[in-house]
PALUM-309520 format. One record per residue: residue in one letter; x, y, z of N, C-alpha, C in turn. Coordinates in steps of 0.1 Angstrom, whole numbers, plus 5000, padded with zeros to 4 digits. Atoms other than C-alpha are relative to their C-alpha. Example, Ala and Ser with C-alpha at 12.3 -4.5 7.8 and 13.67 -1.06 7.14 Angstrom:
REM residues 2
A500949885000512349555078500950125000/S499149895000513749895071499250115008/
REM end
This chain:
REM residues 268
M499850104990864495716741500950015008/L499449984986865695716777501349894998/T498850055003869395596777500649975016/R499050074991870195596812499149985014/T500950054990868895476849499950115008/R500249864992867595746872501250025011/W498949964991870695686897501549954989/P498950065008873595666869501650035007/Y499249964993875995726895500449865014/P500050114990877895476925498649985007/R501450004992875095356944500850015017/V499449984987877395306978500950165001/V499649874999878495676983501250025020/A499149974990881695787008499250115007/H500549854998880096057030500950085008/R499049914994881896367042501649964993/A498850045009884796227016500049845007/G499450104990886195997041499249885011/G500350064990883595857063500350045014/S499750014990884595747096501749975002/V498750064999888095637087501250144999/A499149855001889996027079499050075003/P501249884998888796347087499550084988/E500950015005886096447074500350134986/N500049915010885896657039501850064997/T498249965001890196697036500249884987/L499350105013892196527008500449905002/V499750144998893296267027498949895000/A500950074999890096157032499449944987/L500050045013889496156996500849854996/R499250154998892595906992499649915006/A500150144989891195677019499049964992/A501050045005887995667001500249904987/A499150045009889895596969500549865001/G499350094996892095366984499349865007/L500850104991889095157002499249944984/G500950045011887795106963498850044997/F501149954999884995356966500050074984/A499949925015883995506930499150125006/G501049884997881695786947500550085015/V499949944987882096066974499050085002/E500649874999879896296989500550125007/I499449894992881496597000499550165002/D500549954998880596937014500850104997/A499449845007881397306997499250095007/R500549824996880697647011500950114997/L498849895003882197987004500650065012/A499249944994884798137020500250144998/A500149895001885398497029500350054987/C500049945009886698556999499549984988/G500850035012884198426974500449884996/S499850125004885998096972499349875004/A500550094994884597756975501049915006/V499550084992886097547001499049865008/L500950104996885297187016500150005017/M500249994985883897227051498349995003/H501650054997880297117064499850105010/D500849934987879797347096500150144995/A499349874999879697707095500850085007/T498749944993882497757119501149884998/V498750135004885697587118500349925014/D499150004993885997527153500049855005/R500350144996884597137152501249934995/T499250055008886997047127501550034996/T498749985000889997227130500650055012/D499449974983892697387157499450175000/A500049905001890997707150498250035003/S501150014995887797897161499550134993/G500549915010885198137141499049984989/P500750015013882998167113500650014986/I499550015006883798037083500150154988/A500249905006882798367070500750145002/E498849904996885698547086501449934996/F498450025008888598347066499749994988/T499850025018889598337032500749904999/A499450145012890798027012501249995005/D498750064996894498057025499950025011/D500250034985893498147057499949865004/L500950135000891697837056500949855000/R499350125005894297617040501950015013/G499150004990896797747072499649945010/L500450064988894697577097499949875000/D499750175003894997187108498649975003/A502050095000891897017100500149844998/G499750194996893196667108500649985013/V499350044990894996677143498549975008/W501350064993890996667159499649894996/F500450135004890696347142501049905007/G498850114991893996197153501450054995/N498849955002897796297156500749994987/E499150035012898696107126499550114986/Y500849925010896496357105500650155002/A499849894998898296627119501050114986/G499349915011899196927091498950004989/E500849995014896396837069499050145000/H500049874999894697127059498550014996/V501449965005890997277048500150004984/P499849975018890797247007499450074997/A500749955007889597416983499449964990/L500950105006887097286961500849994987/D498950055013889797286930500849915004/A499050084995892097126950499649834999/A500950134997889496846956499749954988/A500350045018888596826916501349964997/V499250065007891996756908500349835006/L499650154994892296466933499049924995/C501150095006888896356922500549934985/H499749995013889796386886501349854997/A498550104997893396176894499349835005/T500250114993891695926912498749924995/G501050105007888595846890498650045013/L500950024992886295956919498950064995/W501449885000882596076910499550055015/T500749944990881096326933498850065001/N501049944995878196446950500450135009/I500149844992878396856963499250015007/E501349924993876396926989500450185003/I499649855000876297286988499150065017/K500549954985875997457024500150165000/A500149855000875297827028499450065013/D500449994991874598017057498650114999/D500949935003871398257058500050124995/G500049865005870998537033501349984989/E499150035011873798377012499749884994/E500550115006871998086999500150014980/A499749945016871698246963501350024995/E498349965004875398346962500749864998/A499150185002876497986970499549954988/G500550115009874397816950500650084987/H499649975012875298026918501749984997/V498650015000878998056928500349864997/I499050155005879697696931499249944994/A500650085012877497556907501250024985/R499349955012879697746882501449974998/E499250054999882797656898500249854998/V500450075006881497296895500049984985/K499649995012881197336861501250004991/R498749965005884497476854501249885004/L499250154997886197176873499949934994/W500250145008884396916859498850024985/P500649905014883797076824499449844990/D500950135011883196706807499849875005/A499750084990882996486837498749924994/S500750155005880896146827499949935008/P501249894994878396136851500550135003/S499249844997878896526857499649955018/P500649964991878596596895499050015004/L501349974992875596586918499850145008/L500249904987874596916934499049955011/S501350004993872696896964499750085013/S499949904992871397086991498349985010/F500849984994869097137018498950114996/S500649875002868097477005499250014986/E500450025014865997476977500350174993/E499249865006867297896972501349984993/V498650055008870597746965500049904989/L500150085015869397476939499450084992/A500349915011867297726922501250114994/A498849945007870397936918500849924995/A498950125008872397646910499550024985/M500150015016870097576880499750094990/E500049895008869597916869501550054995/S498350025002873697936868500349914991/V499450125005874297586853498349915000/P501050075003870997456841500349845002/D499450135006872697136829500749915008/L499350084993874397006860498749925010/P501150074994872096766878499650065017/R500149974987870696836914499249955006/A500650074995869096686941499650085015/L500449904988866996846970500149875015/I499950064986867796687007499050045011/V500849974987865096647036500149905012/R500050074987865196517070498649904995/Q501050075002861596367069499350044990/P500649935013859896447033498850065003/P501349924996857196677035498749924992/T501250075006853796577024500150094985/D500249915012854296816994501449984993/W499150045004857596696983500450034988/R499850035013857096646949500050174993/E500349885007856197036942501450035000/P498649995004859797106950501049974990/V499350125010861396816932499850054987/T500450025014859596906902500050134999/R499549895003859997276901501450045000/L498750025003863897216906500449964992/K499550115011864196956880500849945004/C499050094997865796746904500049854996/R499550135009867396406894499749905014/A500350084988866896296930499550055016/L500049934985866096336965500249915009/H499250024994867996276993499550005014/V501350034989866096127028501249965008/D500150044984867196067066499749854999/Q500350145004867595687062498749955012/Q501250034994865195687091498650025000/Y501149995003862395807075499649984987/V500050065013863195587046498849924998/T500950085001859995357037500049934986/E500150085014859395097009499050074996/A501549925005855895297002500950144996/L499249835001858595637001500649974991/I499650065015860595436972499250004989/A500550005013857895346949499550124998/D499949855006856695706953500650094991/V499049885009859795886946500449934983/H500150085014859995626916499350014991/A501249985008856695666903500050174998/A499749885007857596046900501149984992/G498849975008860595966879501850015001/I498549904996863396086901500649865006/A499350084990865795856922500050055017/I499750024987866095796960501149965004/A498950064997869295816979499650015018/A500150024984869395737021501550065004/Y498949974994871795897044499550005013/T499050085000873595827066499649895005/V500350164993873395447069501049955004/N498350054996876295287088499749875005/S500450094994874494977096499949884991/P500550065011874794687072498849944999/G501550035004871594557077499150064996/R501149865002869794897076500449984984/A499949965013871694917041499649874988/L500350075007870694607032498449984996/V501549984998866894637040500250114984/L500249875011866894957020500249994984/F499550045011868594816992499149914991/E501250105004866094516991498750054993/W501449935000863094766990500250084989/G500149925011864594966960500850125002/V499949874996866495256974501250004988/D499249995007868795376949501550045000/A498750004995872095466967499650045014/V499949974986873195507001501350075007/F498649944997875795727018500649995011/T499750084983877795577050501150095006/D498749954995880495667072501049895002/E499050084996881295327077500749884985/L499750095018883395217043500849905005/R499350145000884994927061499149904999/D500950104998881694757069499049974990/I501150035013879294857040501150084989/R498849975007881994867016499750044985/A500449955008882094956983499549884986/D500550115005881594616971498549955008/F501050034990878494586992498849924987/L501149995009876094556963500649864994/T499850145004877994256946500349865006/T500150094989878794076980498749975001/H500750074994875294056987498950004984/D500550015010874194036949498150074996/I501449935002871794316945500050074990/A499949955015870594436911500650145000/S499849855003871194796893498950015000/P501549955001868194986896499550014987/A500550025014865894966866500250134995/A500249875009865695246839498850044998/P501149904996862795496841499149974986/T501250085008859695376819499950114992/S500049885010859095616790499350115002/T500649904994856295806811500950085008/E499749964988858595896839501350124994/S499449905007860596236834501649995003/D499050015001864096286826500950115007/A499849894992864296556856501850035001/G498849914997867596796858501049954989/
REM end
């Protein structure tokens, strides 16, 4: 018998750790999300020059630090020496680019569940998938539920599946292609993450019929979040942590997603 729902994770997830309330992908952002009552966060991880996983969305440090250049030119120690907070506000000056292991320690301490989006430059997808999946397994060995690994890259997810097949996976797409079922099935994904503007009630029903969950990103309008949940979306990722709060579902009396039927697959 199946004993899980399609989406056994928090249904309102803080995007890039702290959404719009703190500098993205930092420890202070994780603390902010926890302080606002969030049970789940999404963070971005990519490899530094030394091969260690760090929290960073972009391929360069230009947008979110006081330095410039590609991540591939910085070691994890180099990145810890950069200021990753002052761009967001002077009160965050001195905040650093954290390694994934530091983020894991804080997530364990605060009880935050984590969706880790694996980022990789062209030609580095397989390495990133292998290394980061193994790191996640090492850092969250007994987590229940386990962190969810997600990526736009099918090659990243294939490598993650090869290295640590028991970690759940999700494929991220902007506008779902007509053949979205093929990669989701091949990669044994637990979920499909879709740009919220392309999520429809019919798509949600189709994804659920395939036995997997669907999450929408990045949902920053409470009205849109309410519509998506009423249609049956399993989760939303949001930047607006004060408007789409951790208790959004309770406030609007939104039921939990139903468990899969016996004919649905237990992918991932």
